[in-house]
N, CA, C, O and CB atoms as a CASP TS submission, in Angstrom:
PFRMAT TS
TARGET T0000
AUTHOR 0000-0000-0000
METHOD Language model
MODEL 1
PARENT N/A
ATOM      1  N   MET     1      83.394 122.721  92.806  1.00  0.00           N
ATOM      2  CA  MET     1      84.542 123.278  93.510  1.00  0.00           C
ATOM      3  C   MET     1      84.042 124.139  94.663  1.00  0.00           C
ATOM      4  O   MET     1      83.012 124.803  94.555  1.00  0.00           O
ATOM      5  CB  MET     1      85.444 124.105  92.548  1.00  0.00           C
ATOM      6  N   SER     2      84.756 124.121  95.725  1.00  0.00           N
ATOM      7  CA  SER     2      84.394 124.858  96.929  1.00  0.00           C
ATOM      8  C   SER     2      84.732 126.341  96.787  1.00  0.00           C
ATOM      9  O   SER     2      85.763 126.706  96.222  1.00  0.00           O
ATOM     10  CB  SER     2      85.108 124.268  98.148  1.00  0.00           C
ATOM     11  N   THR     3      83.852 127.181  97.307  1.00  0.00           N
ATOM     12  CA  THR     3      84.123 128.617  97.331  1.00  0.00           C
ATOM     13  C   THR     3      84.501 129.009  98.750  1.00  0.00           C
ATOM     14  O   THR     3      84.219 128.256  99.681  1.00  0.00           O
ATOM     15  CB  THR     3      82.890 129.440  96.832  1.00  0.00           C
ATOM     16  N   PRO     4      85.138 130.178  98.948  1.00  0.00           N
ATOM     17  CA  PRO     4      85.515 130.588 100.309  1.00  0.00           C
ATOM     18  C   PRO     4      84.337 130.653 101.274  1.00  0.00           C
ATOM     19  O   PRO     4      84.533 130.554 102.486  1.00  0.00           O
ATOM     20  CB  PRO     4      86.187 131.931 100.264  1.00  0.00           C
ATOM     21  N   GLU     5      83.113 130.818 100.760  1.00  0.00           N
ATOM     22  CA  GLU     5      81.943 130.928 101.631  1.00  0.00           C
ATOM     23  C   GLU     5      81.341 129.568 101.978  1.00  0.00           C
ATOM     24  O   GLU     5      80.395 129.502 102.763  1.00  0.00           O
ATOM     25  CB  GLU     5      80.893 131.796 100.973  1.00  0.00           C
ATOM     26  N   SER     6      81.858 128.503 101.420  1.00  0.00           N
ATOM     27  CA  SER     6      81.223 127.203 101.617  1.00  0.00           C
ATOM     28  C   SER     6      81.484 126.657 103.021  1.00  0.00           C
ATOM     29  O   SER     6      82.488 127.009 103.639  1.00  0.00           O
ATOM     30  CB  SER     6      81.720 126.211 100.571  1.00  0.00           C
ATOM     31  N   PRO     7      80.594 125.801 103.531  1.00  0.00           N
ATOM     32  CA  PRO     7      80.805 125.178 104.843  1.00  0.00           C
ATOM     33  C   PRO     7      82.073 124.325 104.878  1.00  0.00           C
ATOM     34  O   PRO     7      82.649 124.108 105.945  1.00  0.00           O
ATOM     35  CB  PRO     7      79.600 124.320 105.215  1.00  0.00           C
ATOM     36  N   LEU     8      82.503 123.847 103.724  1.00  0.00           N
ATOM     37  CA  LEU     8      83.698 123.010 103.668  1.00  0.00           C
ATOM     38  C   LEU     8      84.931 123.753 104.159  1.00  0.00           C
ATOM     39  O   LEU     8      85.814 123.150 104.768  1.00  0.00           O
ATOM     40  CB  LEU     8      83.926 122.515 102.252  1.00  0.00           C
ATOM     41  N   THR     9      85.003 125.058 103.902  1.00  0.00           N
ATOM     42  CA  THR     9      86.178 125.844 104.287  1.00  0.00           C
ATOM     43  C   THR     9      85.900 126.807 105.431  1.00  0.00           C
ATOM     44  O   THR     9      86.773 127.598 105.787  1.00  0.00           O
ATOM     45  CB  THR     9      86.689 126.614 103.101  1.00  0.00           C
ATOM     46  N   ASN    10      84.712 126.762 106.012  1.00  0.00           N
ATOM     47  CA  ASN    10      84.349 127.663 107.115  1.00  0.00           C
ATOM     48  C   ASN    10      84.558 129.124 106.761  1.00  0.00           C
ATOM     49  O   ASN    10      84.916 129.925 107.624  1.00  0.00           O
ATOM     50  CB  ASN    10      85.156 127.325 108.352  1.00  0.00           C
ATOM     51  N   GLY    11      84.338 129.484 105.499  1.00  0.00           N
ATOM     52  CA  GLY    11      84.467 130.873 105.076  1.00  0.00           C
ATOM     53  C   GLY    11      85.898 131.342 104.893  1.00  0.00           C
ATOM     54  O   GLY    11      86.123 132.531 104.665  1.00  0.00           O
ATOM     55  N   GLN    12      86.869 130.449 104.986  1.00  0.00           N
ATOM     56  CA  GLN    12      88.271 130.833 104.829  1.00  0.00           C
ATOM     57  C   GLN    12      88.841 130.196 103.570  1.00  0.00           C
ATOM     58  O   GLN    12      88.376 129.150 103.117  1.00  0.00           O
ATOM     59  CB  GLN    12      89.099 130.419 106.068  1.00  0.00           C
ATOM     60  N   ARG    13      89.855 130.849 103.016  1.00  0.00           N
ATOM     61  CA  ARG    13      90.555 130.272 101.879  1.00  0.00           C
ATOM     62  C   ARG    13      91.553 129.234 102.376  1.00  0.00           C
ATOM     63  O   ARG    13      92.342 129.518 103.277  1.00  0.00           O
ATOM     64  CB  ARG    13      91.267 131.369 101.051  1.00  0.00           C
ATOM     65  N   PRO    14      91.529 128.035 101.800  1.00  0.00           N
ATOM     66  CA  PRO    14      92.504 127.024 102.213  1.00  0.00           C
ATOM     67  C   PRO    14      93.925 127.491 101.935  1.00  0.00           C
ATOM     68  O   PRO    14      94.184 128.122 100.910  1.00  0.00           O
ATOM     69  CB  PRO    14      92.238 125.696 101.495  1.00  0.00           C
ATOM     70  N   SER    15      94.847 127.183 102.843  1.00  0.00           N
ATOM     71  CA  SER    15      96.242 127.582 102.641  1.00  0.00           C
ATOM     72  C   SER    15      97.054 126.467 102.003  1.00  0.00           C
ATOM     73  O   SER    15      98.178 126.695 101.556  1.00  0.00           O
ATOM     74  CB  SER    15      96.875 127.987 103.967  1.00  0.00           C
ATOM     75  N   MET    16      96.496 125.262 101.957  1.00  0.00           N
ATOM     76  CA  MET    16      97.190 124.168 101.284  1.00  0.00           C
ATOM     77  C   MET    16      96.175 123.151 100.797  1.00  0.00           C
ATOM     78  O   MET    16      95.053 123.072 101.296  1.00  0.00           O
ATOM     79  CB  MET    16      98.220 123.502 102.224  1.00  0.00           C
ATOM     80  N   LEU    17      96.595 122.387  99.824  1.00  0.00           N
ATOM     81  CA  LEU    17      95.787 121.310  99.274  1.00  0.00           C
ATOM     82  C   LEU    17      96.652 120.062  99.280  1.00  0.00           C
ATOM     83  O   LEU    17      97.771 120.077  98.767  1.00  0.00           O
ATOM     84  CB  LEU    17      95.263 121.648  97.828  1.00  0.00           C
ATOM     85  N   ILE    18      96.146 118.995  99.851  1.00  0.00           N
ATOM     86  CA  ILE    18      96.898 117.746  99.933  1.00  0.00           C
ATOM     87  C   ILE    18      96.195 116.719  99.053  1.00  0.00           C
ATOM     88  O   ILE    18      95.005 116.454  99.228  1.00  0.00           O
ATOM     89  CB  ILE    18      97.016 117.240 101.416  1.00  0.00           C
ATOM     90  N   CYS    19      96.928 116.145  98.113  1.00  0.00           N
ATOM     91  CA  CYS    19      96.381 115.146  97.193  1.00  0.00           C
ATOM     92  C   CYS    19      97.050 113.802  97.427  1.00  0.00           C
ATOM     93  O   CYS    19      98.271 113.722  97.564  1.00  0.00           O
ATOM     94  CB  CYS    19      96.565 115.589  95.725  1.00  0.00           C
ATOM     95  N   ASP    20      96.261 112.768  97.473  1.00  0.00           N
ATOM     96  CA  ASP    20      96.771 111.408  97.654  1.00  0.00           C
ATOM     97  C   ASP    20      96.727 110.700  96.302  1.00  0.00           C
ATOM     98  O   ASP    20      95.804 109.932  96.030  1.00  0.00           O
ATOM     99  CB  ASP    20      95.940 110.623  98.733  1.00  0.00           C
ATOM    100  N   ILE    21      97.716 110.957  95.465  1.00  0.00           N
ATOM    101  CA  ILE    21      97.675 110.419  94.105  1.00  0.00           C
ATOM    102  C   ILE    21      98.078 108.950  94.018  1.00  0.00           C
ATOM    103  O   ILE    21      97.765 108.289  93.028  1.00  0.00           O
ATOM    104  CB  ILE    21      98.570 111.228  93.218  1.00  0.00           C
ATOM    105  N   ASP    22      98.758 108.433  95.023  1.00  0.00           N
ATOM    106  CA  ASP    22      99.195 107.037  94.940  1.00  0.00           C
ATOM    107  C   ASP    22      98.587 106.142  96.019  1.00  0.00           C
ATOM    108  O   ASP    22      98.962 104.975  96.128  1.00  0.00           O
ATOM    109  CB  ASP    22     100.693 106.973  95.031  1.00  0.00           C
ATOM    110  N   GLY    23      97.657 106.667  96.817  1.00  0.00           N
ATOM    111  CA  GLY    23      96.964 105.853  97.808  1.00  0.00           C
ATOM    112  C   GLY    23      97.720 105.607  99.096  1.00  0.00           C
ATOM    113  O   GLY    23      97.352 104.703  99.846  1.00  0.00           O
ATOM    114  N   THR    24      98.762 106.371  99.384  1.00  0.00           N
ATOM    115  CA  THR    24      99.543 106.137 100.596  1.00  0.00           C
ATOM    116  C   THR    24      98.946 106.799 101.833  1.00  0.00           C
ATOM    117  O   THR    24      99.334 106.457 102.950  1.00  0.00           O
ATOM    118  CB  THR    24     100.946 106.630 100.396  1.00  0.00           C
ATOM    119  N   LEU    25      98.021 107.730 101.669  1.00  0.00           N
ATOM    120  CA  LEU    25      97.438 108.430 102.818  1.00  0.00           C
ATOM    121  C   LEU    25      96.078 107.876 103.228  1.00  0.00           C
ATOM    122  O   LEU    25      95.573 108.207 104.301  1.00  0.00           O
ATOM    123  CB  LEU    25      97.304 109.898 102.507  1.00  0.00           C
ATOM    124  N   THR    26      95.490 107.046 102.392  1.00  0.00           N
ATOM    125  CA  THR    26      94.154 106.527 102.676  1.00  0.00           C
ATOM    126  C   THR    26      94.180 105.008 102.791  1.00  0.00           C
ATOM    127  O   THR    26      95.080 104.335 102.290  1.00  0.00           O
ATOM    128  CB  THR    26      93.164 106.958 101.585  1.00  0.00           C
ATOM    129  N   ASP    27      93.153 104.495 103.475  1.00  0.00           N
ATOM    130  CA  ASP    27      93.024 103.043 103.571  1.00  0.00           C
ATOM    131  C   ASP    27      92.208 102.519 102.393  1.00  0.00           C
ATOM    132  O   ASP    27      91.901 103.262 101.461  1.00  0.00           O
ATOM    133  CB  ASP    27      92.366 102.637 104.912  1.00  0.00           C
ATOM    134  N   GLU    28      91.863 101.247 102.439  1.00  0.00           N
ATOM    135  CA  GLU    28      91.142 100.637 101.315  1.00  0.00           C
ATOM    136  C   GLU    28      89.738 101.206 101.129  1.00  0.00           C
ATOM    137  O   GLU    28      89.125 101.008 100.080  1.00  0.00           O
ATOM    138  CB  GLU    28      91.051  99.140 101.515  1.00  0.00           C
ATOM    139  N   HIS    29      89.224 101.913 102.138  1.00  0.00           N
ATOM    140  CA  HIS    29      87.901 102.544 102.044  1.00  0.00           C
ATOM    141  C   HIS    29      88.020 104.043 101.782  1.00  0.00           C
ATOM    142  O   HIS    29      87.043 104.778 101.924  1.00  0.00           O
ATOM    143  CB  HIS    29      87.100 102.300 103.333  1.00  0.00           C
ATOM    144  N   TYR    30      89.212 104.499 101.402  1.00  0.00           N
ATOM    145  CA  TYR    30      89.503 105.906 101.102  1.00  0.00           C
ATOM    146  C   TYR    30      89.352 106.810 102.320  1.00  0.00           C
ATOM    147  O   TYR    30      89.120 108.010 102.177  1.00  0.00           O
ATOM    148  CB  TYR    30      88.593 106.397  99.997  1.00  0.00           C
ATOM    149  N   GLY    31      89.481 106.249 103.500  1.00  0.00           N
ATOM    150  CA  GLY    31      89.436 107.037 104.729  1.00  0.00           C
ATOM    151  C   GLY    31      90.838 107.431 105.165  1.00  0.00           C
ATOM    152  O   GLY    31      91.797 106.692 104.941  1.00  0.00           O
ATOM    153  N   LEU    32      90.954 108.594 105.786  1.00  0.00           N
ATOM    154  CA  LEU    32      92.249 109.052 106.297  1.00  0.00           C
ATOM    155  C   LEU    32      92.509 108.479 107.684  1.00  0.00           C
ATOM    156  O   LEU    32      91.584 108.291 108.474  1.00  0.00           O
ATOM    157  CB  LEU    32      92.302 110.589 106.340  1.00  0.00           C
ATOM    158  N   HIS    33      93.756 108.210 107.966  1.00  0.00           N
ATOM    159  CA  HIS    33      94.140 107.788 109.313  1.00  0.00           C
ATOM    160  C   HIS    33      93.833 108.946 110.258  1.00  0.00           C
ATOM    161  O   HIS    33      94.093 110.093 109.895  1.00  0.00           O
ATOM    162  CB  HIS    33      95.665 107.374 109.383  1.00  0.00           C
ATOM    163  N   PRO    34      93.295 108.701 111.449  1.00  0.00           N
ATOM    164  CA  PRO    34      92.909 109.792 112.350  1.00  0.00           C
ATOM    165  C   PRO    34      94.063 110.693 112.792  1.00  0.00           C
ATOM    166  O   PRO    34      93.821 111.829 113.202  1.00  0.00           O
ATOM    167  CB  PRO    34      92.258 109.218 113.559  1.00  0.00           C
ATOM    168  N   ASP    35      95.292 110.226 112.722  1.00  0.00           N
ATOM    169  CA  ASP    35      96.438 111.055 113.126  1.00  0.00           C
ATOM    170  C   ASP    35      96.953 111.969 112.016  1.00  0.00           C
ATOM    171  O   ASP    35      97.793 112.831 112.276  1.00  0.00           O
ATOM    172  CB  ASP    35      97.561 110.169 113.593  1.00  0.00           C
ATOM    173  N   LEU    36      96.470 111.801 110.786  1.00  0.00           N
ATOM    174  CA  LEU    36      96.999 112.606 109.680  1.00  0.00           C
ATOM    175  C   LEU    36      96.763 114.109 109.820  1.00  0.00           C
ATOM    176  O   LEU    36      97.685 114.875 109.538  1.00  0.00           O
ATOM    177  CB  LEU    36      96.392 112.143 108.401  1.00  0.00           C
ATOM    178  N   PRO    37      95.587 114.577 110.237  1.00  0.00           N
ATOM    179  CA  PRO    37      95.429 116.036 110.361  1.00  0.00           C
ATOM    180  C   PRO    37      96.470 116.672 111.288  1.00  0.00           C
ATOM    181  O   PRO    37      97.010 117.732 110.974  1.00  0.00           O
ATOM    182  CB  PRO    37      94.035 116.360 110.873  1.00  0.00           C
ATOM    183  N   GLU    38      96.749 116.038 112.412  1.00  0.00           N
ATOM    184  CA  GLU    38      97.760 116.584 113.328  1.00  0.00           C
ATOM    185  C   GLU    38      99.146 116.526 112.700  1.00  0.00           C
ATOM    186  O   GLU    38      99.940 117.449 112.880  1.00  0.00           O
ATOM    187  CB  GLU    38      97.754 115.817 114.663  1.00  0.00           C
ATOM    188  N   ALA    39      99.446 115.478 111.980  1.00  0.00           N
ATOM    189  CA  ALA    39     100.746 115.380 111.299  1.00  0.00           C
ATOM    190  C   ALA    39     100.888 116.489 110.262  1.00  0.00           C
ATOM    191  O   ALA    39     101.964 117.072 110.132  1.00  0.00           O
ATOM    192  CB  ALA    39     100.908 113.996 110.625  1.00  0.00           C
ATOM    193  N   PHE    40      99.827 116.789 109.527  1.00  0.00           N
ATOM    194  CA  PHE    40      99.874 117.879 108.549  1.00  0.00           C
ATOM    195  C   PHE    40     100.064 119.226 109.242  1.00  0.00           C
ATOM    196  O   PHE    40     100.783 120.087 108.735  1.00  0.00           O
ATOM    197  CB  PHE    40      98.591 117.898 107.704  1.00  0.00           C
ATOM    198  N   ARG    41      99.421 119.413 110.403  1.00  0.00           N
ATOM    199  CA  ARG    41      99.606 120.669 111.144  1.00  0.00           C
ATOM    200  C   ARG    41     101.058 120.827 111.587  1.00  0.00           C
ATOM    201  O   ARG    41     101.614 121.922 111.512  1.00  0.00           O
ATOM    202  CB  ARG    41      98.669 120.717 112.372  1.00  0.00           C
ATOM    203  N   ARG    42     101.675 119.736 112.050  1.00  0.00           N
ATOM    204  CA  ARG    42     103.085 119.802 112.463  1.00  0.00           C
ATOM    205  C   ARG    42     103.993 120.104 111.276  1.00  0.00           C
ATOM    206  O   ARG    42     104.941 120.878 111.406  1.00  0.00           O
ATOM    207  CB  ARG    42     103.513 118.482 113.125  1.00  0.00           C
ATOM    208  N   LEU    43     103.715 119.507 110.126  1.00  0.00           N
ATOM    209  CA  LEU    43     104.503 119.806 108.923  1.00  0.00           C
ATOM    210  C   LEU    43     104.375 121.271 108.535  1.00  0.00           C
ATOM    211  O   LEU    43     105.365 121.921 108.200  1.00  0.00           O
ATOM    212  CB  LEU    43     104.060 118.916 107.755  1.00  0.00           C
ATOM    213  N   GLU    44     103.151 121.789 108.582  1.00  0.00           N
ATOM    214  CA  GLU    44     102.928 123.194 108.234  1.00  0.00           C
ATOM    215  C   GLU    44     103.667 124.110 109.213  1.00  0.00           C
ATOM    216  O   GLU    44     104.270 125.097 108.794  1.00  0.00           O
ATOM    217  CB  GLU    44     101.415 123.519 108.232  1.00  0.00           C
ATOM    218  N   ALA    45     103.627 123.798 110.496  1.00  0.00           N
ATOM    219  CA  ALA    45     104.297 124.625 111.503  1.00  0.00           C
ATOM    220  C   ALA    45     105.813 124.598 111.331  1.00  0.00           C
ATOM    221  O   ALA    45     106.493 125.580 111.627  1.00  0.00           O
ATOM    222  CB  ALA    45     103.926 124.154 112.909  1.00  0.00           C
ATOM    223  N   ALA    46     106.334 123.483 110.858  1.00  0.00           N
ATOM    224  CA  ALA    46     107.782 123.362 110.658  1.00  0.00           C
ATOM    225  C   ALA    46     108.260 124.126 109.427  1.00  0.00           C
ATOM    226  O   ALA    46     109.459 124.332 109.241  1.00  0.00           O
ATOM    227  CB  ALA    46     108.171 121.897 110.531  1.00  0.00           C
ATOM    228  N   GLY    47     107.318 124.542 108.593  1.00  0.00           N
ATOM    229  CA  GLY    47     107.683 125.318 107.400  1.00  0.00           C
ATOM    230  C   GLY    47     107.929 124.435 106.252  1.00  0.00           C
ATOM    231  O   GLY    47     108.247 124.913 105.163  1.00  0.00           O
TER
END
């Protein structure tokens, strides 16, 4: 598990965790679509 000091979080505590439990966010190679991070930022900004 990642700690706040790990390079994975750049020393910050994550404010959200996104889980892809049914495979709708990833392709057949478990990669994310390149537009997903921006879509998540817009969702977060919208509240």
